[in-house]
C-alpha positions in Angstrom: -1.4 2.2 -46.2 -1.4 5.7 -47.4 -0.7 6.3 -51.1 2.8 7.9 -51.3 3.2 7.6 -55.0 2.0 10.0 -57.7 2.8 11.6 -61.0 5.3 13.9 -59.3 7.7 12.8 -56.7 6.1 15.0 -54.0 8.3 13.5 -51.3 11.5 14.6 -53.1 10.1 18.0 -53.7 9.3 18.3 -50.0 12.8 17.1 -49.0 14.3 19.8 -51.3 12.1 22.5 -49.8 13.0 21.4 -46.2 16.7 21.1 -47.1 16.7 24.6 -48.6 15.1 25.9 -45.4 17.7 24.1 -43.3 20.6 25.6 -45.4 19.2 29.1 -44.9 18.5 28.9 -41.2 21.5 26.8 -40.0 24.7 27.6 -41.9 26.7 24.9 -40.1 24.5 22.3 -41.8 24.2 24.0 -45.2 26.9 21.8 -46.8 25.1 18.7 -45.4 21.8 19.8 -46.9 23.6 20.4 -50.2 25.4 17.1 -50.4 22.5 15.0 -49.1 19.6 16.5 -51.0 20.1 19.7 -53.1 22.9 18.3 -55.2 20.8 15.4 -56.5 18.2 15.2 -59.2 15.9 12.8 -57.4 15.3 10.5 -54.4 17.1 7.6 -56.0 20.4 9.6 -56.3 19.8 11.2 -52.9 19.1 8.1 -50.9 22.0 6.3 -52.5 24.4 9.0 -51.5 23.0 9.5 -48.1 23.1 5.8 -47.0 26.5 5.4 -48.6 27.9 8.3 -46.6 26.7 6.7 -43.3 28.6 3.5 -44.2 31.8 5.0 -45.6 34.9 3.1 -44.7 38.4 2.8 -46.3 37.7 -0.9 -47.1 34.7 0.0 -49.2 34.4 3.8 -49.7 31.1 5.7 -49.9 31.5 6.3 -53.7 31.6 2.6 -54.3 28.5 1.9 -52.2 26.7 4.8 -53.9 27.2 3.2 -57.3 26.0 -0.2 -56.1 22.9 1.3 -54.5 22.1 3.3 -57.7 22.4 0.1 -59.7 20.1 -1.7 -57.4 17.5 1.1 -57.5 17.6 1.2 -61.3 17.1 -2.6 -61.5 14.4 -2.8 -58.8 12.1 0.3 -58.6 10.1 -1.4 -55.8 13.0 -0.5 -53.5 12.5 3.2 -54.1 8.8 2.8 -53.5 9.6 1.2 -50.1 12.0 4.1 -49.3 9.2 6.5 -49.9 6.7 4.5 -47.8 9.3 4.3 -44.9 9.8 8.0 -44.9 6.1 8.7 -44.8 5.7 6.1 -42.0 8.2 8.0 -39.8 6.6 11.4 -40.3 3.1 9.9 -39.8 3.9 8.0 -36.6 6.7 9.9 -34.8 5.8 13.2 -33.2 9.5 14.0 -32.9 9.8 14.0 -36.8 7.6 16.8 -38.2 9.7 17.0 -41.3 10.7 14.4 -44.0 14.2 15.7 -43.6 14.4 14.5 -40.0 14.6 10.7 -40.7 16.4 11.2 -44.0 19.3 13.1 -42.4 19.4 12.1 -38.8 17.6 8.8 -38.0 19.9 5.8 -38.0 17.0 3.4 -37.9 15.8 4.7 -41.3 19.3 4.6 -42.7 19.9 1.1 -41.5 16.6 -0.1 -43.0 17.5 1.3 -46.4 21.0 -0.2 -46.2 19.3 -3.5 -45.5 17.0 -3.1 -48.5 20.2 -2.9 -50.6 21.8 -5.8 -48.9 18.7 -7.9 -49.4 18.7 -7.2 -53.1 22.4 -8.1 -53.3 21.8 -11.3 -51.4 19.3 -12.5 -54.0 21.4 -11.4 -56.9 24.5 -13.6 -56.4 26.5 -11.0 -54.3 26.2 -12.5 -50.8 29.6 -11.6 -49.7 28.9 -7.9 -50.3 25.5 -8.2 -48.7 27.2 -9.7 -45.6 29.7 -6.9 -45.6 26.9 -4.4 -45.5 25.2 -6.2 -42.6 28.5 -6.1 -40.7 29.2 -2.5 -41.5 25.6 -1.4 -40.6 26.0 -3.3 -37.3 29.2 -1.5 -36.4 28.2 2.0 -37.7 24.5 2.1 -36.7 24.1 -0.6 -34.0 21.4 -2.4 -36.1 22.0 -6.1 -37.1 19.6 -7.4 -39.8 20.5 -10.5 -41.8 20.5 -9.7 -45.5 18.0 -12.6 -46.2 15.4 -11.2 -43.8 12.3 -9.8 -45.6 10.8 -6.5 -44.8 7.6 -5.0 -46.3 6.9 -1.3 -46.9 6.0 1.5 -44.5 8.4 0.3 -41.7 9.5 2.5 -38.8 12.5 1.4 -36.9 12.1 3.9 -34.0 15.7 4.7 -32.7 16.9 1.3 -34.1 19.7 0.8 -31.5 20.1 -2.9 -30.6 17.7 -4.3 -33.2 18.6 -7.9 -34.2 16.7 -9.7 -37.0 17.5 -13.3 -38.1 17.9 -14.8 -41.5 14.5 -16.3 -42.1 12.5 -13.5 -40.3 9.7 -11.8 -42.3 8.2 -8.4 -41.4 5.0 -7.3 -43.2 3.8 -3.9 -44.3 3.3 -0.9 -42.0 5.1 -2.3 -38.9 6.6 -0.2 -36.1 9.6 -1.7 -34.2 11.3 0.1 -31.3 14.8 -0.2 -30.0 16.4 -3.3 -28.5 14.1 -5.8 -30.3 15.2 -9.3 -31.2 13.5 -11.4 -33.9 15.6 -14.5 -33.4 15.8 -18.3 -33.3 15.6 -20.6 -30.3 18.9 -22.5 -30.8 21.1 -24.2 -33.4 18.2 -25.4 -35.6 18.5 -24.9 -39.3 15.9 -24.0 -41.9 13.0 -21.7 -41.3 13.6 -20.7 -37.7 12.7 -17.0 -37.2 9.5 -15.1 -36.5 6.9 -14.1 -39.2 5.5 -10.7 -38.3 2.2 -9.7 -39.9 1.3 -6.2 -41.2 0.3 -3.4 -38.9 2.1 -4.8 -35.9 3.8 -2.8 -33.2 6.8 -4.3 -31.3 7.7 -2.5 -28.1 11.2 -1.7 -26.9 13.3 -4.6 -25.7 10.8 -7.3 -26.8 12.3 -10.6 -27.7 10.5 -12.8 -30.2 12.0 -16.3 -30.8 11.3 -19.1 -33.1 9.4 -19.7 -36.3 6.1 -18.3 -34.9 3.5 -16.0 -36.4 2.7 -12.6 -35.0 -0.8 -11.9 -36.3 -1.9 -8.9 -38.2 -2.5 -5.8 -36.0 -0.9 -7.4 -32.9 0.9 -5.5 -30.3 3.9 -6.8 -28.3 4.5 -4.9 -25.1 7.9 -3.6 -24.2 10.2 -6.1 -22.5 8.1 -9.1 -23.4 9.5 -12.5 -24.3 7.4 -14.1 -27.0 7.8 -17.8 -27.6 4.3 -18.7 -28.9 2.2 -17.4 -31.8 0.3 -14.2 -31.2 -3.3 -14.0 -32.5 -4.2 -11.1 -34.8 -5.3 -7.8 -33.1 -4.2 -8.9 -29.6 -1.8 -7.4 -27.1 0.7 -9.7 -25.4 2.9 -8.9 -22.5 5.1 -10.5 -19.9 7.8 -13.2 -19.6 6.8 -15.4 -21.2 4.3 -13.3 -23.0 0.5 -14.0 -22.8 -2.5 -12.3 -24.2 -3.6 -9.4 -22.0 -6.2 -7.7 -24.2 -7.1 -6.3 -27.6 -4.5 -4.3 -29.6 -6.8 -1.6 -31.0 -7.4 -0.7 -34.6 -3.9 -0.2 -35.8 -1.2 -0.3 -33.1 1.7 0.3 -35.6 0.2 3.7 -36.5 -1.3 4.7 -33.2 2.0 3.8 -31.3 -0.1 3.4 -28.2 2.0 1.3 -25.8 -0.2 1.4 -22.7 -2.5 -1.4 -21.7 -4.4 -2.4 -18.5 -2.1 -5.0 -16.7 -5.1 -6.0 -14.6 -6.9 -7.6 -17.5 
């Protein structure tokens, strides 16, 4: 994965430059640029305010969520490292996002993922009811439903995000790309460890359904619309209902985002 950390927070500096340009060129969005970026001293403050604003509700106002998120970021700096890596992943992989500001302001998949990172921290620090509230609120506001206990690595791109469902014991590695309408679910009413384990550098195409406590190997590619019920070997492409191996996945499908394969293989 690319190194996104350094002595200066270059990502925040870039966001500020892009927000300043937005405010100058689009007056209607100048206040948004100010509230979301320019009014804050750094990425921790900015992302806390930005995600909280997406989830604002009379039951739990944005100001309350912003304080909770700031506390979590102060206690767990690794969350902020993941935020940076997620931002970089979107710009690196999505041709529709040439600016850092694009996912930061406008992509609900990115916002939902950062809200999940907060919910996950709360879940493991004795605040499961608030974590469950966040899951419910994200589901209603952003159409992404991730159980707070699910584990996500760094450098994740949730492209579009709409309709994503991830179960309690699911694990997603580093540098993974997941498109809309994906389910990482169980196979029934079983208890315990029952959801997929997705390795690093995996791409999961739109509408794919992956069920059960199965491993999706490093660098694998799951074609759009597939139903995966068995483990997927590393660096292979699977497709179909039920899914079967149809070829190699290439060097890094999560980064290349190449969704074409030869169905005749």
